[in-house]
Structure formats: structure tokens, C-alpha cells
C-alpha positions as CSV (number, residue, x, y, z in Angstrom):
1,M,94.2,83.9,92.4
2,P,94.0,87.2,90.4
3,S,96.2,87.5,87.4
4,V,96.1,91.3,87.2
5,Q,95.2,94.0,89.7
6,S,91.4,93.5,89.9
7,E,90.5,92.5,93.4
8,F,93.6,94.4,94.7
9,N,93.4,96.9,97.5
10,G,95.9,99.3,99.0
11,T,99.2,100.8,97.7
12,P,101.9,98.3,98.7
13,F,105.2,97.3,97.1
14,L,105.3,94.6,94.5
15,S,108.6,92.8,93.6
16,I,109.4,90.2,90.9
17,V,109.9,86.6,91.9
18,G,109.9,83.7,89.4
19,G,108.4,85.7,86.6
20,K,105.5,87.1,88.6
21,L,104.8,90.4,90.4
22,V,104.3,89.4,94.1
23,K,103.0,91.1,97.2
24,K,104.0,89.8,100.6
25,V,101.0,89.1,102.7
26,E,100.1,87.4,106.0
27,S,99.7,83.6,106.3
28,G,96.1,82.6,105.5
29,T,95.5,85.4,103.0
30,P,93.2,84.1,100.2
31,G,95.2,83.2,97.1
32,A,98.6,83.4,98.9
33,K,101.3,80.8,98.3
34,E,104.1,79.9,100.8
35,R,107.7,80.2,99.7
36,V,111.1,79.9,101.3
37,N,113.2,82.9,100.1
38,K,116.9,83.1,99.6
39,L,117.4,84.2,103.2
40,G,115.8,81.0,104.4
41,N,112.7,82.7,105.6
42,T,109.2,81.4,105.0
43,V,107.1,84.1,103.3
44,Y,103.5,84.3,101.9
45,E,102.8,86.0,98.7
46,V,100.0,86.8,96.3
47,A,101.2,86.7,92.6
48,F,100.0,88.8,89.6
49,D,100.9,88.1,86.0
50,A,101.0,91.8,85.0
51,W,100.3,95.4,86.1
52,R,98.6,98.1,84.1
53,G,98.4,101.8,84.7
54,I,99.9,105.3,84.2
55,V,103.2,105.8,85.9
56,K,102.9,108.7,88.3
57,G,106.6,108.9,89.3
58,W,109.8,107.0,89.4
59,S,112.9,107.4,91.6
60,I,116.1,105.7,92.7
61,V,116.3,105.0,96.4
62,D,118.9,103.5,98.7
63,S,118.2,100.2,100.4
64,D,120.4,97.9,102.4
65,Y,121.1,96.0,99.2
66,G,122.0,99.0,97.0
67,K,120.1,101.2,94.6
68,T,116.4,100.3,93.9
69,L,114.0,101.7,91.3
70,H,110.6,102.7,92.6
71,V,107.9,103.0,89.9
72,N,104.7,104.6,91.3
73,F,101.3,103.9,90.0
74,D,98.1,105.1,91.6
75,D,97.5,101.7,93.3
76,V,101.0,100.2,93.8
77,T,104.7,100.8,93.7
78,L,106.9,98.4,91.8
79,S,110.3,97.9,93.5
80,L,112.8,96.8,90.9
81,G,116.5,95.9,91.4
82,G,119.2,94.3,89.2
83,K,118.2,93.3,85.7
84,S,114.5,94.2,86.0
85,Q,115.5,97.8,87.1
86,S,117.7,98.2,84.0
87,E,115.1,96.8,81.6
88,F,112.3,99.0,82.9
89,I,114.4,102.2,82.6
90,K,115.6,101.3,79.1
91,R,112.0,100.7,77.9
92,F,110.1,103.4,79.8
93,A,112.7,106.0,78.7
94,G,111.1,105.9,75.2
95,A,107.4,105.6,76.3
96,V,104.8,108.3,76.3
97,K,104.9,109.2,79.9
98,D,101.2,110.2,80.4
99,Q,99.7,107.1,78.8
100,E,99.0,103.7,80.3
101,I,101.6,100.9,80.2
102,T,101.4,97.2,81.0
103,V,104.3,95.6,82.8
104,K,104.6,91.8,82.6
105,P,107.7,89.9,83.8
106,Y,108.7,86.5,82.5
107,D,110.9,83.7,83.6
108,F,111.1,80.3,81.7
109,V,113.5,77.7,80.5
110,T,113.9,77.1,76.8
111,D,113.9,73.6,75.1
112,D,117.7,73.7,75.0
113,G,117.9,74.4,78.8
114,K,118.6,78.1,78.7
115,R,116.9,80.3,81.2
116,K,115.1,83.4,79.9
117,S,113.9,86.2,82.2
118,G,113.0,89.8,81.9
119,L,110.2,92.3,81.4
120,T,107.7,92.8,78.6
121,M,106.3,96.3,78.5
122,V,103.4,97.3,76.3
123,Q,101.9,100.7,75.4
124,N,99.1,101.2,72.9
125,G,99.3,97.6,71.8
126,E,103.0,97.9,70.9
127,K,106.0,96.4,72.9
128,L,108.3,99.2,74.2
129,K,111.8,98.8,72.8
130,D,115.1,99.7,74.3
131,F,115.5,103.4,74.1
132,F,119.3,103.2,74.2
133,S,120.2,100.5,71.7
134,D,119.2,98.7,68.5
135,Y,119.9,95.0,68.0
136,D,120.7,93.5,64.6
137,A,119.6,89.8,64.7
138,E,121.6,88.9,61.6
139,T,124.9,90.1,62.9
140,H,124.1,89.7,66.6
141,T,125.4,93.2,67.3
142,F,124.1,96.3,69.2
143,T,124.2,99.9,68.1
144,Y,124.1,102.2,71.1
145,K,122.4,105.6,71.1
146,N,121.1,108.4,73.2
147,F,124.5,108.7,75.0
148,Y,124.4,105.2,76.3
149,P,128.0,104.0,77.3
150,V,129.6,102.0,74.5
151,P,131.5,98.9,75.6
152,P,135.2,98.7,74.8
153,T,134.7,95.5,72.7
154,S,132.2,92.7,72.3
155,W,130.9,91.0,75.5
156,D,132.6,87.7,74.7
157,K,136.0,89.4,74.3
158,M,135.8,91.5,77.5
159,T,137.8,90.4,80.5
160,E,135.9,89.8,83.8
161,A,137.2,93.1,85.1
162,Q,136.0,95.0,82.0
163,K,132.6,93.4,82.3
164,K,132.2,94.5,85.9
165,I,133.4,98.0,85.2
166,Y,131.1,98.3,82.2
167,Y,128.1,96.9,84.1
168,I,128.7,99.4,86.9
169,T,129.0,102.2,84.4
170,T,125.8,101.4,82.6
171,E,123.9,101.0,85.9
172,E,125.1,104.5,87.0
173,F,124.1,105.9,83.6
174,L,120.6,104.6,83.9
175,Q,120.1,105.7,87.5
176,T,121.3,109.1,86.6
177,F,118.8,109.2,83.7
178,V,116.0,108.6,86.2
179,A,117.2,111.4,88.4
180,N,117.5,113.8,85.5
181,N,114.1,112.9,84.0
182,P,111.6,113.1,86.8
183,I,107.9,112.4,86.4
184,N,106.0,115.0,88.3
185,N,102.7,113.2,88.8
186,I,103.6,111.3,92.0
187,G,100.4,110.1,93.6
188,S,101.2,107.0,95.6
189,D,102.1,106.8,99.2
190,T,104.1,103.8,100.3
191,N,106.1,102.7,103.3
192,D,109.8,102.7,102.7
193,N,110.3,100.6,105.8
194,D,109.1,97.6,103.8
195,I,111.7,97.9,101.0
196,D,114.4,95.6,102.3
197,D,112.0,92.8,103.0
198,I,111.0,92.3,99.4
199,I,113.8,93.6,97.2
200,S,117.2,92.8,95.8
201,K,117.8,89.4,97.4
202,E,115.2,88.0,95.0
203,D,116.4,90.0,91.9
204,T,120.1,89.7,91.4
205,V,122.2,89.8,88.3
206,D,124.4,87.1,86.8
207,L,127.0,89.0,84.9
208,N,127.5,86.1,82.6
209,S,123.9,86.5,81.3
210,V,124.0,90.3,80.6
211,P,123.6,90.6,76.8
212,F,125.8,93.6,76.0
């Protein structure tokens, strides 16, 4: 099974499942694994640890499950929803747009039983940081910048209603950022009819885990 895009052909969609970038394929495809998705359907997927390339374009599109981020490379389109959508936008916003990046998802359980999932994004040997906030590890606080919405109080002091409102506000802010900052090198052709089969149901957000 390939770990990156060598041996890969075509320009399909990839989504994130279980800390891997996966492509849905037909049963019997070499390297494919069988999985029952959240809809109860049996699917077959080829998994990749990471993807490298220059982003040719990005856009927010509507699907049956809400807003989805499409990130176009020459050879593939990443379809990102929920937490992975937000993380990609926050990191890529500060990247050099015409230079190669590596995108690597992760999903694991720590020794104390906590689940950690997200994206690692690297450019020129350096991890891309959040363009919209700085985190102080000593005080466990965030400083927001570049017009990112500031929460009314710390996350643990917010009511459930405040958390939901703030989450929606930040998602709309990031999606608007994509719309207002287009990348004009789009060179990938993909089939939008495949979107709803591979996105959103596998990449949802638990509001209790959002680290604002």
C-alpha cells in the first residue's frame, strides 16, 4: 500500500478517515481495505499517509452536508469538512502560496486516553502555524490576530449556546477568507457528483473538543 502519492493515477477526491487520506475505490483494487462507514455502507478505500504538492486553487462548495473546502492539486482534490477544513484554512492562510506543501493528517489516542486528531502541514521543512492565533503554553491562552473573531470569554466559561454561536461565527469567517483570497492557478478537474459519497459524515466536529 503506498504511503504517499507515488503509484497514484487520476484526479479524484481524497477525504480524511482515521488519520489517513483515503480514496474510495472498487472492491478488488490492489491495496484497498474494506470498511463500514457511518451510514452503514461497506466501502473500499486506498489510504495515503500524506500528500505533497503546490495548491492550484481552493474553494468552498455546497454539499448535502454543508460547506466543504476543496483544495486542488495537479493530481488530486482534497475534500475537507469540519475540523480538518478549519485547520487547513488557518495554516495555509500563512503559507507561501506558490510553493509546495505537505499535508499529513493524524488521529491517535494518548497514554491517558485522550483522542488527538488534526492536520500537520509542512512547507520548506517548517510546520505551518495558525495564521489567526498564537498559543501561550505557559498560560494556556490564545491571542487572536488578523481579524479573527475573539470569543466572549474562555472556552470553559462559555455556555453551550455561546460555544455554538462562536463556532458558527469562526467557520463563517474562515469560509469568507477563502472566498476573498482566491488562488488563481486552478488546474485540476474533478467530478462534483462524488462529493457527498466521501465527505462530512466521516469528518464531523465534537464541540467539546474545539480548543478555543
